C-alpha positions as CSV (number, residue, x, y, z in Angstrom):
1,X,136.2,74.6,127.2
2,X,136.1,75.0,123.6
3,X,134.8,71.9,122.6
4,X,132.1,71.6,124.7
5,X,131.0,75.0,123.3
6,X,130.4,73.3,120.2
7,X,129.1,70.2,121.3
8,X,125.3,70.3,120.8
9,X,124.7,68.9,123.9
10,X,126.7,70.8,126.0
11,X,125.3,73.7,128.3
12,X,127.5,76.4,126.5
13,X,126.0,75.6,122.8
14,X,122.5,75.5,124.5
15,X,123.4,78.7,125.9
16,X,124.7,80.4,122.9
17,X,121.6,79.0,120.8
18,X,118.9,80.5,123.2
19,X,120.7,83.7,123.7
20,X,121.0,84.2,119.7
21,X,117.0,83.1,119.6
22,X,116.3,85.9,122.1
23,X,118.3,88.6,120.2
24,X,117.1,87.6,117.0
25,X,113.4,88.4,118.5
26,X,114.4,91.3,120.1
27,X,115.8,92.7,116.8
28,X,113.0,91.7,114.6
29,X,110.1,92.2,117.0
30,X,111.5,95.8,118.9
31,X,113.8,97.1,116.3
32,X,114.1,96.5,112.7
33,X,110.9,95.3,111.3
34,X,107.7,97.8,111.0
35,X,104.3,96.5,112.9
36,X,101.6,95.8,110.5
37,X,99.1,98.2,113.0
38,X,100.9,101.5,112.8
39,X,103.4,100.9,109.7
40,X,106.3,101.9,112.3
41,X,109.3,100.6,114.1
42,X,110.0,101.3,117.6
43,X,112.0,104.4,117.0
44,X,109.6,105.6,114.8
45,X,106.9,105.4,117.1
46,X,108.9,106.7,120.1
47,X,109.7,109.6,117.9
48,X,106.1,110.5,116.9
49,X,104.6,109.7,120.1
50,X,107.1,112.2,122.0
51,X,106.9,114.6,119.7
52,X,102.5,115.2,120.1
53,X,103.1,114.8,124.2
54,X,105.3,117.5,123.7
55,X,103.9,119.6,120.7
56,X,104.2,123.1,121.1
57,X,102.7,123.6,117.8
58,X,105.7,126.3,116.2
59,X,109.0,124.8,114.7
60,X,111.3,123.7,116.9
61,X,115.0,122.6,116.8
62,X,115.0,118.9,115.3
63,X,117.4,118.4,118.5
64,X,114.2,118.7,120.6
65,X,112.5,116.1,119.1
66,X,115.7,113.8,119.0
67,X,116.3,114.6,123.0
68,X,112.4,114.0,123.7
69,X,112.8,110.4,121.8
70,X,115.5,109.5,123.2
71,X,114.2,109.4,127.2
72,X,112.3,106.6,125.4
73,X,114.5,104.8,123.1
74,X,118.0,104.0,124.5
75,X,119.9,103.5,121.0
76,X,121.7,106.4,120.5
77,X,121.1,110.0,118.8
78,X,122.4,109.2,115.3
79,X,120.0,106.4,115.0
80,X,116.9,108.8,116.4
81,X,118.0,111.5,114.0
82,X,118.7,109.3,110.8
83,X,115.0,108.1,111.5
84,X,113.3,111.2,112.1
85,X,114.4,112.9,109.0
86,X,112.9,110.2,106.8
87,X,109.7,111.0,108.3
88,X,109.5,114.6,107.5
89,X,108.2,116.3,104.2
90,X,111.6,117.7,103.3
91,X,113.3,114.8,102.9
92,X,110.3,112.9,100.8
93,X,110.8,109.7,101.9
94,X,107.4,109.1,103.1
95,X,104.2,109.6,100.8
96,X,102.4,110.5,103.9
97,X,105.2,112.1,106.1
98,X,104.6,113.2,109.7
99,X,107.0,116.2,110.2
100,X,106.7,119.3,108.8
101,X,110.7,120.3,108.3
102,X,112.3,123.4,107.9
103,X,116.0,123.4,106.4
104,X,118.5,121.0,105.4
105,X,116.8,117.7,106.3
106,X,118.4,115.6,103.2
107,X,116.6,114.1,100.3
108,X,115.5,110.9,99.5
109,X,116.9,111.3,95.8
110,X,120.3,112.3,97.1
111,X,123.0,111.1,98.7
112,X,124.2,114.3,100.6
113,X,123.2,114.1,104.3
114,X,121.1,116.1,106.2
115,X,122.7,119.2,108.6
116,X,123.3,118.4,112.0
117,X,120.1,118.2,114.0
118,X,121.1,121.7,116.0
119,X,120.3,123.5,112.7
120,X,117.0,122.4,111.1
121,X,113.8,122.6,112.5
122,X,110.4,121.0,112.3
123,X,106.8,120.7,114.0
124,X,104.1,117.8,113.8
125,X,102.5,117.6,110.0
126,X,98.6,117.9,109.9
127,X,99.2,113.8,109.1
128,X,100.4,113.1,112.5
129,X,96.6,114.0,113.7
130,X,95.5,110.1,111.9
131,X,97.6,108.5,114.4
132,X,96.3,110.0,117.7
133,X,92.3,109.9,117.0
134,X,92.1,107.7,119.3
135,X,94.6,108.9,122.0
136,X,92.6,108.4,125.2
137,X,92.5,104.5,124.8
138,X,96.1,103.7,124.0
139,X,97.5,100.8,125.9
140,X,100.3,102.1,127.7
141,X,103.6,100.5,128.8
142,X,106.7,101.0,130.7
143,X,109.3,102.4,128.3
144,X,112.2,100.7,127.6
145,X,114.4,103.0,130.0
146,X,111.7,103.0,132.7
147,X,111.7,106.7,132.4
148,X,108.1,107.3,131.9
149,X,105.0,104.9,129.9
150,X,104.7,104.7,126.0
151,X,102.0,103.2,123.6
152,X,102.7,99.9,122.9
153,X,101.1,100.8,119.3
154,X,99.6,104.0,118.0
155,X,96.1,103.5,116.3
156,X,96.4,105.2,112.4
157,X,93.1,105.5,111.0
158,X,94.4,103.5,107.2
159,X,97.1,101.1,106.6
160,X,100.3,103.5,106.9
161,X,102.4,100.4,106.4
162,X,101.4,100.3,102.9
163,X,101.1,103.8,102.1
164,X,104.7,104.7,103.1
165,X,106.7,101.4,102.8
166,X,109.9,100.8,104.6
167,X,113.2,98.7,104.3
168,X,114.7,96.8,107.3
169,X,116.9,94.4,108.1
170,X,117.0,92.1,111.3
171,X,118.7,88.6,112.2
172,X,118.4,86.5,109.3
173,X,115.3,88.1,108.1
174,X,114.6,91.3,105.8
175,X,111.5,93.7,104.9
176,X,111.1,95.5,101.9
177,X,107.7,96.7,101.9
178,X,107.2,99.3,98.3
179,X,105.1,102.2,99.2
180,X,101.7,102.6,97.5
181,X,99.3,105.7,96.8
182,X,97.5,106.9,99.5
183,X,94.0,107.0,97.8
184,X,94.6,103.7,96.3
185,X,95.1,102.1,99.3
186,X,92.1,103.5,100.9
187,X,90.0,102.4,98.0
188,X,91.3,98.5,98.2
189,X,90.9,98.8,102.1
190,X,87.0,100.0,101.5
191,X,86.7,97.4,98.9
192,X,87.8,94.5,101.3
193,X,85.4,95.8,104.1
194,X,82.4,96.2,101.5
195,X,83.0,92.6,100.0
196,X,84.7,90.9,102.9
197,X,87.5,89.6,100.4
198,X,89.7,90.7,97.4
199,X,90.2,89.0,94.3
200,X,93.6,87.9,93.6
201,X,93.5,88.8,90.3
202,X,91.2,92.1,89.8
203,X,92.2,93.8,92.9
204,X,95.1,94.7,92.3
205,X,97.3,98.4,92.8
206,X,100.5,99.4,91.6
207,X,103.2,101.0,94.0
208,X,103.6,104.3,94.1
209,X,107.1,105.4,95.0
210,X,107.8,108.6,96.3
211,X,111.0,109.4,94.2
212,X,108.4,109.1,91.0
213,X,110.1,107.5,88.3
214,X,108.5,104.9,85.6
215,X,106.9,101.5,86.5
216,X,106.7,99.2,84.0
217,X,103.2,97.5,84.1
218,X,103.8,93.7,85.4
219,X,100.4,92.5,86.0
220,X,102.0,89.2,86.9
221,X,104.5,90.7,89.5
222,X,101.8,92.7,91.1
223,X,99.1,90.1,91.5
224,X,102.5,87.9,93.2
225,X,102.7,91.2,96.2
226,X,99.1,91.4,96.3
227,X,99.0,87.5,97.4
228,X,102.4,86.6,98.8
229,X,104.4,90.0,99.5
230,X,106.9,88.8,96.9
231,X,107.5,89.8,93.7
232,X,110.1,92.1,91.2
233,X,109.0,95.6,89.8
234,X,111.2,97.3,87.2
235,X,111.6,100.6,87.5
236,X,113.0,103.1,85.1
237,X,114.3,107.3,85.5
238,X,111.4,109.6,84.2
239,X,113.5,111.2,81.7
240,X,113.0,114.2,78.9
241,X,115.0,114.1,75.8
242,X,116.1,117.7,74.3
243,X,118.2,117.8,71.2
244,X,121.7,115.9,72.2
245,X,120.7,115.9,76.1
246,X,119.2,113.4,78.2
247,X,117.4,114.8,81.3
248,X,117.0,113.0,84.3
249,X,114.1,114.2,86.1
250,X,113.1,111.4,88.6
251,X,115.6,108.4,89.6
252,X,114.2,105.2,89.9
253,X,113.6,104.3,93.9
254,X,116.5,103.3,95.8
255,X,119.1,105.7,93.1
256,X,120.3,108.9,93.9
257,X,121.2,112.0,91.3
258,X,125.0,111.3,92.7
259,X,125.3,107.6,92.1
260,X,123.9,108.1,88.5
261,X,126.5,110.5,87.6
262,X,129.0,108.3,89.5
263,X,127.7,105.4,87.3
264,X,127.8,106.8,83.9
265,X,131.4,108.3,84.9
266,X,132.3,104.9,85.5
267,X,130.9,103.0,82.4
268,X,132.9,105.1,80.1
269,X,130.5,105.3,77.2
270,X,132.4,107.1,74.7
271,X,129.3,108.6,73.0
272,X,128.5,110.3,76.5
273,X,129.9,113.9,76.2
274,X,129.5,114.6,79.9
275,X,126.8,113.8,83.0
276,X,125.9,116.7,85.4
277,X,124.6,116.8,88.3
278,X,121.9,119.9,88.6
279,X,120.4,118.8,91.9
280,X,121.9,121.8,94.0
281,X,119.8,124.2,91.9
282,X,116.9,122.7,91.4
283,X,114.9,121.4,94.3
284,X,113.7,118.4,92.6
285,X,116.9,117.3,91.3
286,X,117.9,117.1,87.8
287,X,120.9,115.2,85.7
288,X,121.8,116.5,82.2
289,X,123.3,113.7,80.3
290,X,125.1,115.4,77.1
291,X,125.5,113.0,74.1
292,X,128.0,114.0,71.4
293,X,125.3,114.1,68.7
294,X,121.4,113.9,68.4
295,X,121.7,110.8,66.3
296,X,122.9,108.7,69.2
297,X,120.8,110.3,71.8
298,X,118.3,107.5,71.8
299,X,121.0,104.5,71.6
300,X,122.8,106.4,74.8
301,X,119.5,106.2,76.7
302,X,118.8,102.4,75.9
303,X,122.4,101.8,76.7
304,X,121.6,103.5,80.1
305,X,118.7,101.4,80.6
306,X,120.7,98.3,79.9
307,X,123.3,98.8,82.3
308,X,120.9,99.3,85.0
309,X,121.7,103.1,85.3
310,X,118.4,104.6,84.4
311,X,116.8,101.6,85.4
312,X,116.4,99.0,88.4
313,X,114.5,96.2,90.1
314,X,112.5,96.4,93.2
315,X,112.3,93.3,94.6
316,X,109.6,93.7,97.2
317,X,109.3,91.0,100.5
318,X,106.7,92.3,103.2
319,X,107.9,91.2,106.5
320,X,106.0,93.1,109.5
321,X,105.4,92.3,113.2
322,X,102.0,91.6,114.7
323,X,102.2,91.3,118.6
324,X,105.9,90.9,118.4
325,X,105.9,88.1,115.7
326,X,106.8,88.5,112.7
327,X,104.5,87.6,109.6
328,X,105.1,87.3,105.6
329,X,101.8,88.6,104.2
330,X,101.2,90.2,100.7
331,X,98.8,93.4,100.2
332,X,95.5,91.7,100.9
333,X,96.9,89.9,103.9
334,X,97.9,93.1,105.4
335,X,94.7,94.6,104.6
336,X,93.2,91.9,106.3
337,X,94.9,91.9,109.6
338,X,94.6,95.6,109.6
339,X,91.2,95.9,109.2
340,X,90.9,93.4,112.4
341,X,93.2,95.4,114.3
342,X,90.9,98.7,113.4
343,X,87.8,96.9,114.0
344,X,89.1,96.2,117.8
345,X,89.9,99.8,118.4
346,X,87.0,101.3,117.3
347,X,84.9,98.4,119.2
348,X,87.1,99.8,122.1
349,X,86.7,103.4,121.6
350,X,82.9,103.4,121.7
351,X,82.9,101.3,124.8
352,X,84.9,103.6,126.2
353,X,82.5,106.8,125.0
354,X,79.4,104.7,126.2
355,X,80.8,104.3,129.9
356,X,81.6,108.1,130.0
357,X,78.6,109.1,128.1
358,X,76.5,106.5,131.2
359,X,78.5,107.7,133.9
360,X,77.4,111.4,132.9
361,X,73.8,110.4,132.0
362,X,73.5,108.7,135.3
363,X,74.2,112.1,137.2
364,X,71.8,114.1,134.8
365,X,69.2,111.7,134.9
366,X,68.8,112.3,138.6
367,X,69.1,116.0,138.4
368,X,66.4,116.2,135.6
369,X,64.3,114.0,137.9
370,X,64.7,116.5,140.6
371,X,63.6,119.4,138.7
372,X,60.8,118.4,137.0
373,X,59.1,117.5,140.2
374,X,57.9,121.0,141.5
375,X,57.3,119.8,144.8
376,X,60.9,117.8,145.3
377,X,62.4,120.8,143.4
378,X,61.3,123.9,145.9
379,X,61.8,121.7,149.0
380,X,65.5,120.8,148.3
381,X,66.1,124.7,147.0
382,X,64.4,125.9,149.8
383,X,66.8,123.4,152.4
384,X,70.0,124.4,150.5
385,X,69.5,127.9,150.7
386,X,67.8,128.4,154.0
387,X,68.8,125.7,156.0
388,X,71.9,124.0,154.9
389,X,73.7,121.8,152.3
390,X,73.4,118.8,154.8
391,X,69.7,118.9,155.1
392,X,69.7,119.2,151.2
393,X,71.8,116.2,151.0
394,X,69.7,114.4,153.2
395,X,66.4,115.3,151.6
396,X,68.1,113.9,148.2
397,X,68.9,110.6,150.1
398,X,64.8,110.6,151.1
399,X,63.6,111.0,148.0
400,X,66.5,108.9,145.9
401,X,67.3,106.1,148.3
402,X,69.8,104.6,145.7
403,X,71.5,108.2,144.8
404,X,75.5,107.8,145.1
405,X,77.3,109.8,147.0
406,X,79.3,111.1,144.4
407,X,75.9,112.6,142.7
408,X,74.6,114.1,145.6
409,X,78.1,116.0,146.3
410,X,77.7,116.9,142.0
411,X,73.9,118.4,142.5
412,X,74.7,120.2,145.8
413,X,77.6,121.9,143.8
414,X,75.1,123.7,141.3
415,X,73.9,127.3,141.4
416,X,70.7,127.7,142.4
417,X,69.6,129.1,139.2
418,X,70.2,126.0,137.2
419,X,67.1,124.4,139.2
420,X,64.7,126.8,137.9
421,X,64.4,125.3,134.1
422,X,67.6,123.1,134.2
423,X,69.9,125.6,132.4
424,X,72.4,124.0,130.1
425,X,71.8,120.3,131.5
426,X,68.5,119.6,129.9
427,X,70.4,120.4,126.9
428,X,73.5,118.3,127.5
429,X,71.3,115.5,128.5
430,X,69.6,115.7,125.3
431,X,73.2,115.7,123.2
432,X,74.5,112.8,125.4
433,X,71.4,110.7,124.8
434,X,71.4,111.4,120.7
435,X,75.5,110.7,120.9
436,X,74.9,107.6,123.0
437,X,72.5,106.0,120.1
438,X,75.3,106.9,117.5
439,X,78.0,105.2,119.7
440,X,75.8,102.1,120.0
441,X,75.2,102.4,116.9
442,X,79.2,102.7,115.6
443,X,79.9,99.9,118.1
444,X,77.6,97.4,116.9
445,X,78.9,98.3,113.1
446,X,82.5,99.2,113.4
447,X,82.8,98.8,109.9
448,X,80.2,101.6,109.2
449,X,82.8,104.2,111.0
450,X,85.6,102.9,109.2
451,X,84.1,103.4,105.7
452,X,82.9,106.9,106.4
453,X,86.3,107.7,108.1
454,X,87.9,106.8,104.9
455,X,85.8,108.3,102.9
456,X,86.2,111.9,104.7
457,X,90.1,111.1,104.5
458,X,89.6,110.4,100.9
459,X,87.9,113.8,99.9
460,X,90.4,115.5,102.4
461,X,93.3,114.3,100.4
462,X,92.5,113.6,97.1
463,X,93.9,116.5,95.4
464,X,96.6,116.6,97.7
465,X,97.7,112.7,96.8
466,X,98.4,112.1,93.1
467,X,100.4,109.7,91.7
468,X,104.0,110.3,91.8
469,X,105.1,106.9,89.6
470,X,104.2,107.2,86.0
471,X,102.7,103.4,84.6
472,X,104.1,102.6,81.7
473,X,103.0,99.4,79.3
474,X,106.3,100.2,77.5
475,X,109.3,97.6,78.4
476,X,112.6,97.0,77.3
477,X,114.7,93.7,77.1
478,X,118.1,93.6,76.2
479,X,120.8,91.0,75.3
480,X,123.5,90.3,78.1
481,X,126.4,91.4,75.5
482,X,126.0,94.5,73.9
483,X,128.1,95.3,70.3
484,X,129.6,99.2,71.4
485,X,132.4,99.1,69.2
486,X,130.0,100.7,66.3
487,X,126.9,103.0,66.5
488,X,123.6,101.5,65.1
489,X,120.2,102.7,65.5
490,X,119.1,101.2,68.4
491,X,116.0,103.3,69.3
492,X,112.9,102.0,70.1
493,X,110.0,101.3,67.4
494,X,107.3,98.7,66.9
495,X,107.1,95.8,64.1
496,X,103.8,95.4,62.7
497,X,102.8,92.4,60.5
498,X,99.6,92.7,58.4
499,X,97.4,89.7,57.1
500,X,98.7,90.6,53.6
501,X,102.0,89.7,54.4
502,X,103.7,93.6,54.6
503,X,105.9,94.4,57.5
504,X,105.8,98.2,58.4
505,X,108.4,99.7,61.0
506,X,107.2,102.8,62.6
507,X,107.7,104.7,65.9
508,X,104.7,104.2,67.0
509,X,101.8,101.5,67.1
510,X,100.0,101.8,63.6
511,X,96.3,101.7,63.4
512,X,93.8,101.2,60.7
513,X,95.3,98.4,59.4
514,X,94.5,94.3,59.2
515,X,97.1,93.3,61.9
516,X,98.7,89.9,62.3
517,X,100.9,90.8,64.7
518,X,102.2,93.8,66.2
519,X,105.0,94.1,68.7
520,X,107.8,96.7,70.0
521,X,111.5,96.2,69.3
522,X,114.8,98.2,68.5
523,X,115.3,99.3,65.0
524,X,118.4,97.3,64.7
525,X,116.4,94.1,66.0
526,X,116.4,90.6,64.5
527,X,113.3,89.2,63.8
528,X,112.4,85.4,63.8
529,X,109.0,83.9,62.7
530,X,107.3,81.1,60.2
531,X,105.1,80.6,57.1
532,X,102.4,77.8,56.1
533,X,105.3,75.8,54.7
534,X,107.1,75.4,58.3
535,X,110.0,77.6,57.2
536,X,111.6,79.4,60.1
537,X,112.1,82.9,58.8
538,X,115.2,85.7,59.4
539,X,114.6,89.3,59.1
540,X,117.4,92.1,60.1
541,X,115.5,95.3,61.0
542,X,118.7,97.3,60.7
543,X,118.2,96.5,56.9
544,X,114.4,97.8,57.1
545,X,113.8,101.3,56.6
546,X,111.2,103.1,58.6
547,X,107.9,103.1,57.2
548,X,106.7,106.6,55.9
549,X,103.3,107.6,57.1
550,X,100.5,106.1,54.4
551,X,103.0,103.2,53.0
552,X,102.2,99.9,53.0
553,X,105.8,98.5,54.3
554,X,107.9,96.0,53.0
555,X,106.2,92.8,51.3
556,X,107.7,90.0,53.0
557,X,106.7,86.7,50.7
558,X,108.8,88.8,48.2
559,X,111.5,89.3,50.7
560,X,111.6,85.3,51.6
561,X,111.5,84.1,47.8
562,X,107.7,83.2,48.1
563,X,105.9,85.5,46.6
564,X,105.0,83.2,43.4
565,X,102.9,81.0,45.7
566,X,99.5,81.8,45.7
567,X,98.6,80.2,49.2
568,X,101.3,81.3,50.9
569,X,101.3,83.3,54.1
570,X,103.5,84.2,57.0
571,X,101.7,82.8,60.3
572,X,103.8,84.5,62.6
573,X,106.8,87.2,63.5
574,X,108.6,88.1,66.5
575,X,111.8,89.7,68.2
576,X,114.5,86.9,67.8
577,X,115.7,87.1,71.7
578,X,116.2,83.5,72.2
579,X,112.8,82.6,74.2
580,X,110.8,79.6,73.4
581,X,107.6,79.6,71.4
582,X,104.7,77.3,72.1
583,X,102.9,75.9,69.4
584,X,99.4,75.0,69.8
585,X,96.9,73.5,67.2
586,X,93.3,72.8,67.1
587,X,93.4,69.2,67.4
588,X,94.8,69.3,71.0
589,X,98.5,69.1,70.2
590,X,101.4,71.2,71.3
591,X,105.1,71.6,69.4
592,X,107.9,73.7,70.4
593,X,110.4,76.2,68.7
594,X,113.2,77.3,70.1
595,X,114.6,80.6,68.6
596,X,117.8,80.3,70.6
597,X,118.9,78.0,68.0
598,X,119.5,81.1,65.6
599,X,120.8,83.8,68.3
600,X,123.7,85.5,66.8
601,X,124.1,83.4,63.9
602,X,124.1,84.4,60.2
603,X,122.1,82.3,58.6
604,X,119.9,82.2,55.3
605,X,116.9,84.1,55.5
606,X,114.7,80.9,55.5
607,X,115.3,77.5,57.4
608,X,113.6,75.0,55.4
609,X,112.8,72.5,58.2
610,X,112.0,74.7,60.7
611,X,108.3,73.2,62.3
612,X,105.9,70.8,61.2
613,X,104.7,71.7,57.8
614,X,101.7,69.0,58.0
615,X,99.7,70.5,60.4
616,X,100.4,74.3,59.9
617,X,96.7,74.4,58.9
618,X,95.8,73.1,62.3
619,X,97.8,75.8,64.2
620,X,95.5,78.0,66.9
621,X,97.8,80.0,68.9
622,X,101.5,80.8,69.5
623,X,102.2,81.2,73.1
624,X,105.5,83.0,74.3
625,X,107.6,81.6,77.0
626,X,110.7,82.0,78.8
627,X,109.9,85.7,80.0
628,X,108.1,86.7,83.1
629,X,104.3,87.0,81.4
630,X,104.6,83.0,80.6
631,X,101.4,81.5,81.0
632,X,101.3,78.5,83.8
633,X,98.2,77.3,82.5
634,X,96.3,77.2,79.4
635,X,92.7,77.4,79.2
636,X,91.1,75.6,75.9
637,X,87.8,76.0,74.8
638,X,86.2,73.8,72.1
639,X,83.0,74.8,70.2
640,X,83.1,72.0,67.6
641,X,80.0,69.9,69.3
642,X,76.7,70.6,70.5
643,X,77.8,71.7,73.9
644,X,81.1,73.5,74.6
645,X,84.1,72.0,76.4
646,X,86.7,73.3,78.2
647,X,90.3,71.8,79.0
648,X,93.0,72.8,80.7
649,X,96.8,72.3,79.8
650,X,99.7,72.8,82.5
651,X,102.6,74.3,80.5
652,X,105.1,73.0,82.8
653,X,104.3,69.4,82.2
654,X,104.0,69.4,78.3
655,X,107.1,67.4,76.9
656,X,109.1,68.4,74.5
657,X,109.5,66.6,71.2
658,X,111.6,68.9,69.1
659,X,110.5,71.4,66.4
660,X,109.4,68.6,64.1
661,X,107.6,66.6,66.7
662,X,104.4,67.7,68.8
663,X,102.9,66.1,71.9
664,X,99.3,65.4,72.7
665,X,98.1,67.1,75.4
666,X,94.6,66.1,75.8
667,X,93.1,62.6,76.1
668,X,90.0,62.9,74.1
669,X,89.9,62.6,70.4
670,X,88.0,64.5,67.6
671,X,89.1,67.8,69.3
672,X,88.3,70.9,67.3
673,X,89.7,73.8,69.5
674,X,88.7,77.5,68.9
675,X,90.1,79.4,71.6
676,X,93.3,79.6,74.1
677,X,93.8,81.7,77.2
678,X,97.2,82.0,78.9
679,X,96.4,81.7,82.6
680,X,98.3,82.3,85.9
681,X,97.5,79.1,88.4
682,X,95.9,82.0,90.7
683,X,93.9,82.8,88.1
684,X,92.7,79.0,87.5
685,X,92.0,78.5,91.1
686,X,90.0,82.2,91.2
687,X,87.5,81.5,88.1
688,X,87.4,77.4,88.0
689,X,85.8,74.8,90.2
690,X,87.7,71.9,91.0
691,X,90.1,73.0,87.9
692,X,92.1,69.7,88.5
693,X,89.4,67.8,86.9
694,X,90.0,69.9,83.7
695,X,94.0,68.7,83.3
696,X,94.5,67.1,80.5
697,X,91.3,66.5,79.3
698,X,87.7,68.5,77.9
699,X,85.0,69.1,80.2
700,X,81.6,70.1,79.0
701,X,80.5,73.2,80.4
702,X,77.8,73.8,83.0
703,X,76.6,77.2,84.6
704,X,78.4,75.6,87.7
705,X,82.0,75.1,85.9
706,X,83.0,78.8,86.6
707,X,83.3,80.9,89.7
708,X,83.5,84.9,89.9
709,X,83.3,87.4,87.3
710,X,85.0,84.9,84.4
711,X,84.0,88.0,82.1
712,X,87.1,89.8,83.2
713,X,89.6,86.7,82.1
714,X,88.7,87.5,78.1
715,X,86.1,90.5,78.5
716,X,83.2,87.6,77.6
717,X,84.5,86.1,74.9
718,X,83.3,82.3,75.1
719,X,83.7,82.6,78.6
720,X,80.4,84.6,79.4
721,X,78.6,82.6,77.3
722,X,80.0,79.4,78.8
723,X,78.7,81.0,82.4
724,X,75.0,81.4,81.0
725,X,74.9,77.7,79.7
726,X,72.3,75.6,80.8
């Protein structure tokens, strides 16, 4: 029998495959993955719906919410309670929580568990109302347990799946959705509704995690998340330096204060005296790292970043369910699908409203026609008061042959006083008529309703939804191996190379100088560059003192024994991190400089045969490679002729000829490139029509060359002019 089971043609094997597929569908569609429409997993939806249905307004034991949800959710109390605590404001896991908690419900930044559900209390949060504005049109289905009904999906008034984020693991697939700021999501959604589309480069929003922290600004990765749902984001703890102490006030998302203390203890960094978790004494959480002296504090902080103790990477992978089917979508795709769903809800909402209004208007129309005709009214009143209700009913059928019986019953049930002047019914008829016109307008223009609704939501929450996660332009790159034997100054600094050849080493960026290169590093970084003689230059940051305010710094031509050369100048300088540099020349050639050749080597100050010396006067720009910001394409502009020409280089296809050789990347001759801009494939296809026509050759620019607002590619430098060419 065992042989038959694993025979691909056997009934047993087919049975296993079918069972596995059914189980996979069940877990993906009905357990672990959130629905794109309401952003909820089934257990969360059942908790929220049962709480709304049994809402008593006051605080109730959490056990009550668990018990109510279990009537719809047959998977055990622990799973229900585990999902419930994450939905409370006390826990802090959601940017827009739907329960107001009281008591120990755990903390997103702590590994300490919540109290048993018989102790804490909760009630519905005002935020929950946004899920139930169209409660009367919910599509109710039989619950999984067969004990009552439940909605197949709730109808929130904004894309909750983006605001609250989530994570889940199903069979063979998983989802990890970053959370975004409430107002940012509203703005982006409204922009999509107004414009009908979103630009993959310009229309981006940065995640806003409930634990705060510091998010390193990486436009390329965020653009990927916008377009595909996949991307990697670097998050650091929020810290304060107080003397010889590093105070951690916010943790990277996914970490806890307890895990940070444990990791520090395990790291055995000898410059750390102790790490103390003060979360129990501070409602917001706090860890204090005590260093042995003030001198090593910056070094210790960098080491904690390098080891991933105070820094983490969030790998986004947006998988959602729609109509029980899984979809991988980017943020823009999520918004597009949600708006489509919201439009259908609004259409259904006002169709239902119009049906209800029309039913009541039919009744009121007969009543008003009756009282507006004095003879009809007096005769009806006389029969109703002096003869019988039956005669009055017969009379109604006489004057209104088509009158429905339920309308007759309604009229016959009115007090006689209502027939004198119509009473409140005339006012009601007028109100319903106006409301009917409004409903018809909204039915015809659902986007108008959605935009008004979202604008009101933003006004309501604008002051209560500030960003929690700070966005920083500062990043730190570390070598894989650090020297921890001795203490060197590895604190962050800024290196500035002026056009006159002076190198400044400062704590912050220098202004009011004629800058050639300016970049971040550490005080003990090794620098690499080259001069107009083609020499590769090496400079040790540890040998440079910090530049006093107002000083010019170190004169590098003297350092490299070339100050006697009148035409000597340094072309480029950067951190020697082993990355590769692409040298682009004005004549349409490209060469490469691989700095990994000098990483970790104690070489002379200058390598004489570094790059091709014959063409150094034609050097246009240096492009950084081997990092997350490496451009996929280079947009080149030739302004040497009567008409401007544009070409594209696909960086992946450029052959390497060694650092002394060059590769021709354009088929044209007599090229004199004046401008270069690194772009992603997404940038290229968003801004240039038929970009393949420009690969490897220069094409004359017309006003039809570009699409979109190409001025944003480089603030109008050349490209704005290109758009306006006749």
